[in-house]
C-alpha positions, -999 to +999 in steps of 0.1 A: -017+131-112+019+136-100+045+129-124+073+104-118+098+124-101+072+140-079+058+110-071+097+096-059+102+125-039+069+117-018+085+081-020+112+093+000+095+113+020+074+089+031+100+062+042+123+091+054+094+099+079+087+064+091+125+061+097+115+083+124+091+067+135+109+032+135+140+047+152+116+057+180+105+022+191+129+009+221+115-028+207+112-036+171+097-071+186+064-052+196+037-070+177+016-051+148-023-052+141-010-078+111-008-113+129+024-127+139+042-097+123+063-076+147+075-043+141+108-059+127+090-082+099+073-050+088+104-032+079+120-066+069+093-066+050+094-031+032+131-035+026+125-070+007+094-061-014+122-028-025+145-049-029+121-067-056+107-035-069+145-029-077+148-061-097+116-055-118+138-025-124+166-041-136+148-069-153+166-095-170+181-129-147+172-107-113+140-105-119+134-146-130+154-151-098+124-131-075+100-150-098+118-187-093+115-181-056+077-166-058+076-201-077+083-226-056+063-211-024+035-183-038+018-189-010+043-180+018+068-164+003+055-126+016+056-142+047+086-163+048+107-130+032+096-111+062+104-135+089+136-137+073+146-103+069+133-091+102+164-111+114+189-095+097+212-070+119+213-047+090+176-049+078+174-013+089+204+002+068+194-021+041+160-006+043+170+027+041+197+024+013+178+001-003+145+024-011+172+051-018+185+029-047+153+017-061+143+053-063+175+062-084+167+033-110+131+044-108+143+075-116+167+064-145+152+036-164+140+038-200+120+009-195+084+024-202+066-010-184+085-029-154+079-065-147+053-075-118+034-106-106+007-091-122+001-070-153+035-046-157+042-015-146+049+020-152+077+036-135+053+062-119+030+035-111+054+014-091+064+043-071+028+048-065+026+007-049+056+017-029+042+046-019+012+029-011+029+005+008+052+022+028+025+041+042+003+011+049+030-010+066+037+023+083+000+027+098+007-010+117+040+003+130+027+034+145-005+014+156+018-011+171+034+019+194+001+036+199+009+069+178-016+090+159+006+093+125+002+135+108-019+128+077-004+143+048-016+155+010+004+123+001-022+104+005-031+111-027-011+086-038-028+058-024-061+072-025-057+073-062-041+036-062-074+027-042-097+036-072-081+027-099-079-009-085-116-009-083-122-035-107-089-058-095-110-061-057-137-076-081-113-094-105-096-111-079-123-123-056-139-139-090-168-115-095-180-091-124-171-057-116-202-034-121-207-013-151-215+021-135-187+042-131-182+058-097-172+088-079-150+095-054-150+132-035-125+131-009-116+155+016-078+161+014-055+164+051-050+202+036-088+207+031-089+204-006-112+177-025-100+151-045-124+140-071-125+101-092-148+099-117-176+117-139-197+143-122-230+122-128-223+087-122-251+075-099-229+055-077-207+079-054-186+076-022-172+109-001-155+114+033-121+121+044-091+105+027-075+096+050-101+070+060-109+059+022-066+051+025-070+031+059-096+010+041-084+003+008-054-009+026-072-027+052-057-010+078-092+000+097-127-019+088-152+001+072-177+004+101-147+026+117-144+051+091-168+080+078-172+074+044-200+075+027-219+051-003-244+057-023-252+030-048-249-007-040-221-007-060-203+014-045-213+002-012-206-031-022-171-017-034-164-004+000-167-040+015-139-055-007-120-029-018-082-031-016-052-014-034-028-041-027-018-071-052-024-103-042-054-129-028-083-112-010-070-098+022-087-106+058-093-071+068-095-057+106-124-064+128-146-033+134-133-020+171-166-024+189-158-061+181-123-058+201-105-050+166-071-042+168-063-003+160 
């Protein structure tokens, strides 16, 4: 995978591209596929989570305050924060300056591991997670606006996180991860082949990188994607995969059942 500087450059590019998209929206009160969340909620969520990641990079009292808020309302802290930040008249500017501040903090931190709601993460892993979140919530905005985004090879970071969270997808559901490794072979937007796992792995997943990223961020139902699983374990994983922290996501209904894009 890319080094920290490379991930941070891609994170900055992902945020800048999304900013252009949200600026094209005439009305931020438009509902997105995430139930109860408008475009303003999506921007507010990203601004808030960037601020939380910045607090993690700082550590100390700033992070302690974040944890205290989460403990006080563990089930509702994310939705509450999104709703609160969505109403801020300066949310766009706070999001812009906040993500730039976070990138600088991650680039200059001397900490090998940063605290998080789950296991501590390296600065590179934190930057990768922020890119995944930015891309995934950007997909919600694009879907709300009826826009088809042009995928880029920045998706490699999202796909990498999707592979790395294989065991987590089982653990968060109280399941034992399978012992057989999974070989993942994806075709990148530029036509490259991205590979994870051993050549002789009995379990395999193949398909477009974009589709894999849409799956692991639960922005599309598996039935609407061109992913192929070989082996029972690989097939089961595609039904529960999630690259994001927290409780198991509900995902999206298939288009055939009236699910929103």
